[in-house]
C-alpha positions in Angstrom: 65.6 21.9 78.8 65.9 19.0 76.3 65.8 21.0 73.2 68.8 23.2 74.4 70.7 19.9 75.1 70.1 18.6 71.9 71.4 21.7 70.0 74.4 21.8 72.4 74.8 18.1 71.3 74.6 18.6 67.6 77.4 21.1 67.8 79.9 18.5 68.6 78.8 16.7 65.2 81.0 19.5 63.6 84.2 18.5 65.6 87.2 18.4 63.0 88.6 15.3 64.8 85.4 13.5 64.3 85.3 14.6 60.6 89.1 13.6 60.0 88.6 10.2 61.6 85.6 9.7 59.3 87.7 10.7 56.3 90.5 8.5 57.4 88.2 5.4 57.6 86.9 5.9 54.2 90.4 6.5 52.6 91.5 3.3 54.6 88.3 1.6 53.2 89.4 2.6 49.5 92.6 1.4 49.6 91.9 -1.9 51.3 89.3 -2.4 48.5 92.0 -1.7 45.9 94.7 -3.8 47.4 92.3 -7.0 48.1 94.0 -8.7 45.3 97.4 -8.9 46.9 96.1 -10.0 49.9 97.2 -7.0 52.3 95.5 -4.0 53.8 97.1 -0.7 53.5 98.1 -0.4 57.1 100.3 -3.9 56.1 101.5 -2.1 52.8 102.5 0.8 55.0 104.5 -1.3 57.2 106.2 -3.6 54.5 107.1 -0.5 52.6 109.0 0.9 55.6 110.6 -2.4 56.2 111.7 -2.5 52.6 113.2 0.8 52.4 115.9 0.0 55.2 117.6 -2.9 56.2 117.9 -2.8 59.7 114.3 -1.5 60.7 113.7 -1.9 64.4 110.3 -2.1 66.0 110.9 1.2 67.7 112.1 3.0 64.5 108.8 1.6 62.7 106.8 2.6 65.6 108.2 6.4 65.6 108.0 6.3 61.9 104.3 5.3 61.7 103.2 7.4 65.0 102.0 4.1 66.6 102.5 2.6 70.1 104.5 -0.2 70.1 101.5 -2.7 71.2 99.4 -1.7 68.2 102.5 -2.4 66.0 103.3 -5.5 67.4 99.9 -6.8 66.5 100.3 -5.8 63.0 103.8 -7.3 62.8 102.9 -10.5 64.3 100.2 -10.8 61.4 103.1 -10.3 59.1 105.4 -12.8 60.6 102.5 -15.4 60.5 102.0 -15.0 56.9 105.7 -15.0 56.4 106.1 -11.8 54.9 108.7 -10.4 57.3 111.3 -12.2 59.6 112.8 -11.0 62.7 116.7 -11.2 62.6 119.2 -11.6 65.1 120.7 -8.3 66.4 123.9 -7.7 68.3 121.7 -6.1 71.0 119.1 -8.8 72.1 116.6 -6.2 73.2 116.4 -4.7 69.4 113.8 -6.5 67.4 114.9 -6.2 63.7 112.6 -7.0 60.9 113.2 -7.7 57.4 111.1 -8.5 54.2 111.3 -12.1 53.3 111.2 -13.4 49.4 107.5 -13.8 49.8 107.2 -10.2 51.3 109.1 -8.8 48.3 106.5 -10.6 46.0 103.6 -9.6 47.9 105.0 -6.1 47.9 105.6 -6.1 44.3 102.1 -7.4 43.4 100.6 -4.6 45.6 102.4 -1.6 44.2 100.6 -1.3 41.1 97.1 -1.8 42.9 98.2 1.2 45.3 99.4 3.2 42.4 95.9 2.9 40.8 94.4 3.9 44.2 96.9 6.8 44.4 95.7 8.1 41.0 92.0 7.6 41.8 91.5 8.7 45.5 91.3 12.5 44.7 88.5 12.0 42.6 86.8 9.5 44.7 87.0 12.0 47.8 85.6 14.7 45.6 82.7 12.6 44.7 82.1 11.8 48.8 82.3 15.6 49.0 85.5 15.9 51.1 89.2 16.5 50.3 92.2 14.3 51.5 94.7 16.7 50.7 
């Protein structure tokens, strides 16, 4: 009985979701390592990039674009606010939270872009060495 159960559970290790989440963690760690000199992580880089591409990024539009729930996004935004990389600007609708990069945010993002580009060029080679493809 124990052997049968063990075999059944080992089959679960081939779960596609498990493998994709594992690959995602490896990729995230790779980008975080590359971005370390800029002082931000890949999750922060992504948020800063989205805010930089539009003047009036609301919390809701960011959450939708990132496919994140607002609570998780708010935690990330609070770090960026604390580091003074973004600021919340007033809106005609007080219910809307609009984010904008600060001067410091632009400087950090500009410093991170070459590091990110280096990671972009290396990620395919690195993933092949690790035995999986990111694309």
